[in-house]
C-alpha positions as CSV (number, residue, x, y, z in Angstrom):
1,M,64.8,149.3,67.4
2,N,63.3,148.1,70.8
3,F,66.0,148.2,73.3
4,L,63.8,147.2,76.3
5,G,63.3,143.8,75.2
6,R,67.1,143.0,74.7
7,R,68.8,140.4,76.9
8,R,72.3,139.4,77.5
9,T,73.1,136.5,75.4
10,T,74.4,133.4,77.2
11,D,75.8,132.0,74.1
12,P,79.5,131.1,75.3
13,S,80.7,131.3,71.5
14,I,80.1,135.3,71.5
15,A,83.1,136.8,73.3
16,D,82.2,139.5,75.6
17,P,85.3,141.2,77.3
18,N,83.1,143.1,79.8
19,Y,81.0,140.0,81.0
20,R,82.1,136.7,82.6
21,F,79.6,133.7,82.6
22,G,79.4,131.8,85.8
23,P,81.0,132.1,89.1
24,P,84.6,133.7,89.2
25,T,87.3,131.1,88.6
26,R,89.8,130.5,91.2
27,Q,93.4,130.2,89.9
28,S,95.3,127.3,91.1
29,Y,98.4,127.8,93.3
30,F,100.4,125.6,90.8
31,A,99.2,127.7,87.7
32,A,102.7,129.3,87.4
33,I,104.7,126.2,88.8
34,K,107.2,126.5,85.9
35,D,108.0,130.1,86.6
36,D,108.1,129.6,90.4
37,V,110.7,126.6,89.7
38,C,112.8,128.7,87.5
39,A,112.7,131.6,90.0
40,A,113.6,129.4,92.9
41,L,116.7,127.9,91.0
42,L,117.9,131.4,90.2
43,E,117.2,132.3,93.8
44,Y,119.5,129.5,94.7
45,V,122.1,131.0,92.6
46,G,121.7,134.4,94.1
47,T,121.8,133.3,97.7
48,T,125.0,131.2,97.0
49,F,126.5,134.4,95.2
50,F,125.6,136.7,98.3
51,L,126.7,134.3,101.1
52,L,129.8,133.2,99.2
53,L,131.0,136.9,99.1
54,A,129.9,137.4,102.8
55,Y,131.4,134.2,104.2
56,G,134.6,134.9,102.2
57,G,135.1,138.1,104.1
58,V,134.4,136.6,107.3
59,Q,137.1,133.9,106.7
60,A,139.6,136.5,105.6
61,S,139.1,138.6,108.7
62,Q,139.6,135.4,110.9
63,S,142.8,134.5,109.0
64,E,144.1,138.0,109.3
65,A,143.4,137.9,113.2
66,F,145.3,134.7,113.5
67,S,148.3,135.8,111.5
68,S,148.6,139.3,113.1
69,S,148.2,140.3,116.7
70,Q,147.5,144.0,115.7
71,V,144.0,143.6,114.6
72,S,141.4,144.7,117.1
73,N,138.0,143.2,117.7
74,I,136.4,146.6,116.6
75,E,138.2,146.6,113.3
76,R,137.2,142.9,112.7
77,D,133.4,143.6,113.6
78,M,133.6,146.6,111.2
79,Y,135.2,144.4,108.5
80,I,132.5,141.8,108.8
81,S,129.6,144.3,108.9
82,L,131.0,145.9,105.6
83,C,131.3,142.3,103.9
84,F,127.7,141.5,104.6
85,G,126.3,144.9,103.9
86,F,128.0,145.4,100.5
87,S,127.6,141.7,99.6
88,L,124.0,142.1,99.9
89,L,123.9,145.5,98.2
90,S,125.8,144.2,95.1
91,S,123.9,140.9,95.0
92,A,120.4,142.2,95.4
93,W,121.1,144.8,92.7
94,L,122.0,142.1,90.3
95,F,119.2,139.7,91.1
96,Y,116.3,142.0,92.3
97,R,114.8,142.2,88.7
98,V,115.2,138.5,88.4
99,T,113.9,136.8,91.4
100,G,113.5,139.9,93.8
101,G,116.9,139.1,95.4
102,L,115.5,138.0,98.8
103,F,118.2,135.4,99.7
104,N,116.5,135.0,103.1
105,P,113.6,132.7,104.3
106,D,112.4,135.2,106.8
107,V,112.2,137.8,104.2
108,S,110.3,135.4,101.9
109,L,107.9,134.7,105.0
110,A,107.3,138.4,105.1
111,L,106.6,138.8,101.6
112,L,104.2,135.9,101.8
113,L,102.2,137.5,104.7
114,T,102.0,140.7,102.8
115,G,100.8,139.0,99.6
116,V,103.7,139.7,97.4
117,I,104.4,136.1,96.7
118,G,102.4,132.9,96.8
119,P,102.7,129.9,99.0
120,V,104.2,127.7,96.4
121,R,106.9,130.2,95.5
122,F,107.5,130.8,99.3
123,V,108.3,127.1,99.8
124,L,110.5,126.8,96.8
125,Y,112.3,130.0,97.9
126,C,113.0,128.7,101.4
127,I,114.4,125.4,100.0
128,A,116.6,127.4,97.5
129,Q,117.7,129.7,100.2
130,L,118.7,127.1,102.8
131,L,120.6,125.1,100.0
132,G,122.4,128.2,98.9
133,G,123.6,128.8,102.4
134,I,125.0,125.2,102.5
135,T,126.6,125.5,99.2
136,A,128.2,128.9,100.0
137,A,129.6,127.5,103.4
138,A,130.9,124.4,101.8
139,I,132.7,126.3,98.9
140,I,134.4,128.6,101.4
141,Y,135.3,125.7,103.7
142,A,136.9,123.8,100.7
143,L,138.7,126.9,99.3
144,T,140.2,128.5,102.4
145,P,142.6,127.3,105.1
146,G,141.6,126.8,108.8
147,P,138.3,126.2,110.4
148,L,135.1,127.7,109.0
149,A,134.6,131.0,110.7
150,S,131.1,131.8,109.6
151,N,129.3,130.1,112.3
152,T,126.9,132.3,114.5
153,F,126.8,131.9,118.1
154,L,126.0,133.9,121.4
155,A,128.7,136.0,123.0
156,P,129.7,135.3,126.5
157,N,127.2,136.7,129.1
158,V,124.4,136.9,126.4
159,N,121.7,134.5,127.3
160,R,119.3,132.8,124.7
161,A,116.4,135.1,125.4
162,Q,118.5,138.1,124.7
163,G,119.8,136.4,121.6
164,V,116.3,135.8,120.5
165,F,115.2,139.4,120.9
166,I,118.3,140.9,119.4
167,E,117.8,138.7,116.3
168,M,114.2,139.7,116.2
169,F,114.7,143.4,116.3
170,I,117.4,143.4,113.6
171,T,115.6,141.0,111.4
172,S,112.3,143.3,111.7
173,A,114.5,146.3,110.6
174,L,115.8,144.4,107.5
175,V,112.2,143.2,106.7
176,L,110.7,146.7,107.1
177,A,113.5,148.1,104.7
178,I,112.8,145.5,102.1
179,L,109.0,146.1,102.3
180,M,109.2,150.0,102.2
181,L,111.9,150.2,99.6
182,A,111.4,147.3,97.4
183,A,107.9,146.0,97.7
184,E,106.6,149.6,97.9
185,K,106.8,151.2,94.3
186,H,108.1,154.7,94.3
187,N,110.7,156.8,92.6
188,A,113.5,155.3,94.8
189,T,112.5,151.7,94.1
190,P,115.4,151.0,91.5
191,F,117.8,152.1,94.3
192,A,116.3,150.0,97.0
193,P,119.3,147.6,97.1
194,V,121.3,150.5,98.5
195,G,119.1,151.2,101.4
196,I,118.7,147.5,102.1
197,G,122.5,147.0,102.1
198,L,122.9,149.8,104.4
199,T,120.4,148.4,106.8
200,L,122.1,145.2,107.0
201,F,125.4,146.9,107.4
202,V,124.0,149.0,110.5
203,C,122.3,146.0,112.1
204,H,125.7,144.0,111.9
205,L,127.4,146.9,113.7
206,W,125.2,146.4,116.6
207,A,124.6,142.6,116.9
208,V,127.7,141.0,115.2
209,Y,129.5,140.9,118.6
210,Y,126.5,139.7,120.6
211,T,124.9,137.1,118.3
212,G,126.9,137.2,115.2
213,A,124.1,139.1,113.5
214,G,122.3,136.1,111.8
215,M,119.2,138.0,110.5
216,N,118.8,135.1,108.0
217,T,118.1,131.6,108.8
218,A,119.9,130.3,105.7
219,R,123.0,132.3,106.6
220,S,123.1,130.5,110.1
221,F,122.0,127.2,108.7
222,G,124.7,126.7,106.0
223,P,127.7,127.0,108.1
224,A,126.1,124.9,110.9
225,V,125.4,122.1,108.5
226,V,129.0,122.1,107.2
227,T,130.6,122.2,110.6
228,G,128.1,119.7,112.1
229,F,126.0,122.1,114.4
230,P,128.7,122.9,117.0
231,Y,126.6,125.1,119.0
232,N,123.5,124.2,120.9
233,S,122.0,127.6,120.6
234,H,121.4,127.4,116.9
235,W,117.5,127.4,117.3
236,V,118.0,131.0,118.4
237,Y,118.7,131.8,114.7
238,W,115.4,130.2,113.7
239,L,113.2,131.6,116.3
240,G,114.4,135.2,116.4
241,P,114.4,135.9,112.8
242,F,111.1,134.2,112.5
243,L,109.6,136.6,115.1
244,G,111.4,139.5,113.4
245,S,109.6,138.7,110.1
246,L,106.3,138.7,112.0
247,L,107.0,141.9,113.6
248,G,108.2,143.7,110.5
249,S,105.3,142.4,108.5
250,A,102.8,143.5,111.1
251,F,104.2,147.0,111.4
252,Y,104.2,147.5,107.6
253,S,100.6,146.2,107.4
254,I,99.6,148.9,110.0
255,L,101.3,151.5,107.9
256,K,99.4,150.3,104.9
257,H,96.0,150.2,106.6
258,I,96.3,153.8,108.0
259,K,97.5,155.0,104.5
260,Y,100.7,156.4,105.8
261,W,101.3,158.3,102.4
262,R,98.7,160.8,103.6
263,F,100.7,162.1,106.4
264,N,103.5,163.4,104.2
265,P,102.3,163.5,100.5
266,G,104.6,164.0,97.6
267,Q,107.7,163.1,99.7
268,D,109.3,161.2,96.8
269,T,108.5,163.3,93.9
270,V,111.1,164.6,91.7
271,D,109.4,167.7,90.6
272,F,111.4,170.8,91.6
273,R,108.3,172.9,91.9
274,E,107.4,171.0,95.0
275,S,110.6,172.3,96.7
276,P,110.3,174.7,99.4
277,P,110.5,178.4,98.5
278,D,113.4,180.7,99.0
279,P,113.7,181.4,102.9
280,V,115.2,184.9,102.4
281,H,112.2,185.7,100.2
282,N,109.8,184.5,102.9
283,V,111.6,186.6,105.5
284,K,111.3,189.7,103.4
285,S,107.7,189.0,102.5
286,A,106.8,188.7,106.2
287,V,108.6,191.9,107.0
288,R,106.8,193.8,104.3
289,R,103.5,192.5,105.4
290,S,104.0,193.5,108.9
291,I,105.1,197.0,108.0
292,S,102.2,197.4,105.5
293,S,99.7,196.3,108.3
294,A,101.3,198.5,110.9
295,S,101.0,201.5,108.4
296,R,97.3,200.6,107.6
297,G,96.5,200.5,111.2
298,R,98.1,204.0,112.0
299,S,96.3,205.6,109.0
300,G,93.1,204.0,110.0
301,S,93.3,205.4,113.5
302,R,94.1,209.0,112.1
303,S,91.1,208.8,109.7
304,R,88.8,208.0,112.5
305,N,90.1,210.4,115.2
306,G,92.0,213.0,112.8
307,S,89.6,216.1,112.2
308,D,87.4,215.5,115.1
309,G,90.3,215.2,117.4
310,D,92.0,218.3,116.2
311,A,88.9,220.4,116.4
312,S,87.6,219.1,119.7
313,Q,89.8,221.4,121.7
314,F,88.2,224.5,119.9
315,R,84.6,223.2,120.1
316,E,82.2,225.1,122.4
317,K,81.0,222.9,125.2
318,P,77.4,222.5,125.3
319,I,75.3,224.5,127.8
320,A,72.6,223.0,129.8
321,P,69.1,224.4,129.2
322,N,68.8,225.8,132.7
323,E,72.2,227.8,132.3
324,R,71.4,229.4,129.2
325,P,70.7,233.2,129.1
326,D,67.2,234.4,128.9
327,G,67.6,235.5,125.3
328,D,68.9,232.1,124.0
329,R,66.5,229.7,122.8
330,L,67.1,226.0,121.8
331,G,68.2,225.9,118.3
332,E,69.2,229.6,118.3
333,P,72.8,230.7,118.1
334,P,74.2,232.5,121.3
335,S,74.0,236.2,121.4
336,G,76.6,238.1,119.6
337,M,76.9,235.1,117.1
338,R,75.6,234.8,113.6
339,P,74.3,231.4,112.5
340,N,77.2,230.8,110.1
341,D,79.9,231.9,112.5
342,S,82.3,229.1,113.7
343,A,83.1,228.5,117.2
344,V,86.5,230.3,116.9
């Protein structure tokens, strides 16, 4: 059979899984619009669930502070931090296999910038998250007595520039935690909600007094809508988290570009054989090696200098030719000595 004359057929009726005819087809942004809409609806439910628990904790701490004079501000800040951290932990763990458990437009922006989600899902997610924040704030406002205590505002002596940068840094920490623990796939990915919730908790410990620890435009937007935007610094909670999203995404992109996993390979392995050896055994081996090398050094010096050094003191010194007796000639033994006699 002549294989040199064969040509690839262009008949589209013949299926060839290894060949595609014509230019590569570009998939439309709306190709998965049905799935995107369903995911956005579930993201709305998840955001409402997350913020409902968090707002409820803030409202309870505020009511307790009004009814009792023994509650300190530190205890209240700790209570609010725990409410948001554990609320995100539980909510994200429930929804992260459904929608990703983002609940935050700034996190959605980071995932868009890093190519995790597409632009259509990003827009739908942002709308769903903002609506979820409004819904959660309205439910808490309707179910609990007193004014809504979930608004974010700047503390006294904190200017707007400081507020923007505080929000930027804590949001970037949250974004980086989500990208490294959830977007990056490794052995600890199923436990990513734990690390993400703890990150939110720690960031609240710092910023809840100074800015209210927004870190989430939907979290600040919902109570502001329900209460009629009572603070003129609301824009801080849009600009700060937006810059934090850009900062976290940029740092993650740098880590990916330099292939960060090369610097500490196998760190997330569960193979016990990759564990460090017994330190006591290492010390014993080092001591044995040092003793062995010292012994070899002494034996080597003896072998080089042993017999020659011991006999050198008994060896006859050479005599210059002009000092030799008349009867001695070069190559002959001294007088009175036989050829096989030793020096001693």
